[in-house]
N, C-alpha and C positions, 0 to 999 in steps of 0.2 A: 445411521447415515449411510446412504447408498453409495456405491462406488462412483456413480456418475456425479454425485454432489462433491465428492472428494476431488475428482479430476477437475471439475469446474473451479473449485476453490484454488487448486494449485495453478491452473492456467491463469485465472484472474490475478493471483498473487505474483506470478512470474511477469505478467505484462505490467502490473502496477509497480513492481519493484524496478523493472527496467526503465519505465517512464520516470519514476522518481530519481533513479540514478542519472538519467539524462538531465533532469531539471536541476538537481542539487550538485552533482559532482562532474557532470559533463560526459558521462559514459556509464554503460552497464557494469555490473560487478560479477557476472557469472550467473548461470542459471539457478543454482541452488541458493545462492545468497539473495538473488532477486526474488525468488519464491518466499524465502523467510521474511525479507523486508516487506514484501507486498502483503503477506498474510498478517504479520504483526501490525502493519499499517492499517489494514482493514479493521482490526480490533481497536486500535487507537482512534480511528475515525468514527467507529460506532459509539465510542464514549464521548468524544470531544464535539463532533459536528452537531448532533442533536442538542447539546447543551447551549450552543451559540445560535441555534435556530436555523441551521443550514441543512437543506435536503436536496438530493439530486434525483429523486424518483426511484423507479424500479427497472429491472432488466440488467443485462450483462454489461452494457456500456456504462450505466449508472454505477454498477458495482466496481468497474475498473476505475472510474473517476473518484469514487468514494475511497477506494483502497489507495489510490495514488496520492490523494490529499493526506491521508494518514501516514503513508510511507515517506512523503516529503517532510512531514512534521517529525517523524522518527529520525530521519537522516540529519535534519537540522539540529535536533537535540543531541544526537551523537557527535556531530561536528563541534558543538559548543562544549560538550564534556571533554572531548579530546584536547581542545585548546586550553582548558582550565588546569 
């Protein structure tokens, strides 16, 4: 993996984590936490969204949308686990 790819993954993860934080909690959670949530969300979305037949296409904007969906799923699941 090239350095440029790693930087792109971290940027997409940070943006997706921030957006998911705004959607689920009402605010961001810090740069590092946003990156982790966004990157984990991208992995979750890569498993879940094709299984339900959802595709957003290619490109950086599609990657951000894809990762944001996964990050929202992750944050909702974490919220449910915290309440239990």
